[in-house]
C-alpha positions in Angstrom: 129.3 -22.8 67.7 127.2 -26.0 67.8 128.6 -29.3 66.6 127.9 -33.1 66.6 129.5 -36.3 65.7 127.1 -38.8 64.3 128.2 -42.4 63.8 126.4 -43.9 60.9 127.2 -47.6 61.4 126.6 -49.4 58.1 124.5 -46.7 56.5 125.7 -43.8 54.3 124.7 -40.2 54.5 121.4 -39.3 52.8 122.0 -37.6 49.5 120.1 -34.5 48.4 119.3 -36.3 45.1 117.6 -39.2 46.8 113.9 -39.5 46.3 113.3 -41.9 49.3 111.1 -39.8 51.6 111.0 -42.4 54.4 114.8 -42.6 54.5 115.0 -38.8 54.5 112.6 -38.5 57.5 114.6 -41.1 59.4 117.9 -39.3 58.5 116.5 -35.9 59.6 115.3 -37.4 62.8 118.7 -39.0 63.5 120.5 -35.7 63.1 118.0 -33.8 65.2 118.1 -36.4 67.9 122.0 -36.4 67.9 122.0 -32.6 68.5 119.3 -32.8 71.1 121.2 -35.6 73.0 124.5 -33.7 72.9 122.9 -30.4 74.1 120.5 -32.2 76.6 117.5 -31.0 74.7 118.6 -27.3 74.8 120.3 -26.8 71.4 121.6 -23.2 71.2 119.6 -21.5 68.4 120.8 -18.6 66.3 118.2 -15.9 65.9 116.9 -14.9 62.5 119.2 -12.6 60.5 122.5 -13.9 62.1 124.9 -15.0 59.3 126.3 -18.4 59.9 128.9 -20.8 58.6 128.5 -24.5 58.3 130.8 -27.5 57.9 130.0 -31.2 57.2 132.7 -33.8 57.1 131.8 -37.4 56.1 134.6 -39.8 57.3 134.6 -43.2 55.8 137.0 -46.2 55.7 135.1 -47.7 52.7 135.1 -44.8 50.3 132.0 -43.5 48.7 130.6 -42.3 45.4 128.5 -39.6 47.1 129.1 -36.0 46.1 130.2 -33.9 49.1 127.8 -31.1 48.3 124.8 -33.4 48.1 125.7 -34.8 51.6 125.5 -31.4 53.2 122.1 -30.1 52.0 120.0 -32.6 53.9 122.0 -31.8 57.1 121.2 -28.1 56.8 117.5 -28.9 56.1 117.4 -31.2 59.2 118.8 -28.4 61.5 116.3 -25.8 60.2 114.2 -24.8 63.2 116.6 -26.5 65.6 119.8 -24.5 65.3 118.5 -21.6 63.1 115.3 -20.4 61.6 116.3 -20.6 57.9 119.1 -22.4 56.2 119.6 -19.3 54.1 121.4 -17.9 57.2 124.3 -20.3 56.4 126.1 -18.0 54.0 129.4 -20.0 54.1 129.2 -23.7 53.7 131.9 -26.4 53.3 131.4 -30.1 52.8 134.2 -32.7 52.7 134.3 -36.4 52.2 137.4 -37.9 53.9 138.3 -41.4 52.7 140.4 -42.5 55.7 142.7 -44.9 53.8 144.0 -42.0 51.7 144.7 -39.5 54.4 147.2 -39.9 57.2 146.2 -36.6 58.9 143.5 -34.0 58.8 143.2 -30.7 60.5 139.8 -29.4 61.8 139.6 -26.3 64.0 137.4 -26.9 67.1 137.4 -27.6 70.8 139.9 -30.0 72.4 137.0 -32.1 73.6 135.4 -32.3 70.2 138.8 -33.2 68.6 139.4 -36.0 71.1 135.9 -37.4 70.5 136.3 -37.2 66.8 139.7 -38.9 66.9 138.3 -41.7 68.9 135.6 -42.3 66.3 137.7 -41.9 63.1 140.6 -44.1 64.1 138.4 -47.2 64.3 138.9 -49.9 61.6 135.5 -49.4 60.1 134.3 -45.9 60.2 131.3 -44.0 58.8 130.5 -40.8 60.6 129.5 -37.2 60.1 131.0 -34.3 61.9 128.7 -31.3 61.7 129.5 -27.8 62.8 127.6 -24.5 62.6 128.4 -21.2 64.1 128.3 -17.4 63.8 130.2 -16.2 60.7 133.2 -14.1 61.7 134.4 -11.5 59.2 137.9 -12.9 59.6 136.7 -16.1 57.9 136.3 -14.2 54.6 139.4 -12.4 53.3 138.7 -10.0 50.4 141.0 -7.1 49.8 139.2 -4.0 48.7 141.1 -1.4 46.8 
């Protein structure tokens, strides 16, 4: 699994529906640089054909009118070539917008270190951050009962 917490400051996540190409380039670069910094320039990369899952959480203390699904697509586009060869490898995707004033608690599976870092960021008074996670899809993540 690879993951990153990206503090956005005063900006909001880039939306898939946006037509601002300059803003998209800057946003993609910001995501790629965050992963590179976290993994010291050696981001683990999943080989072609490996099925992956992906999660994007946008935490905000101000609320937003952005659609959760439209927030995740630019993230997966940004990580193409960095974490995987093709974003079609992400066969299970989840995106969530968390308005912090409405939620007293939230549960995210992950490492203790990641949870501590995320908690430190999202408990600030003014928060706008992304938590991005991508990893190998495990068949236990999908539960279908065949007869």
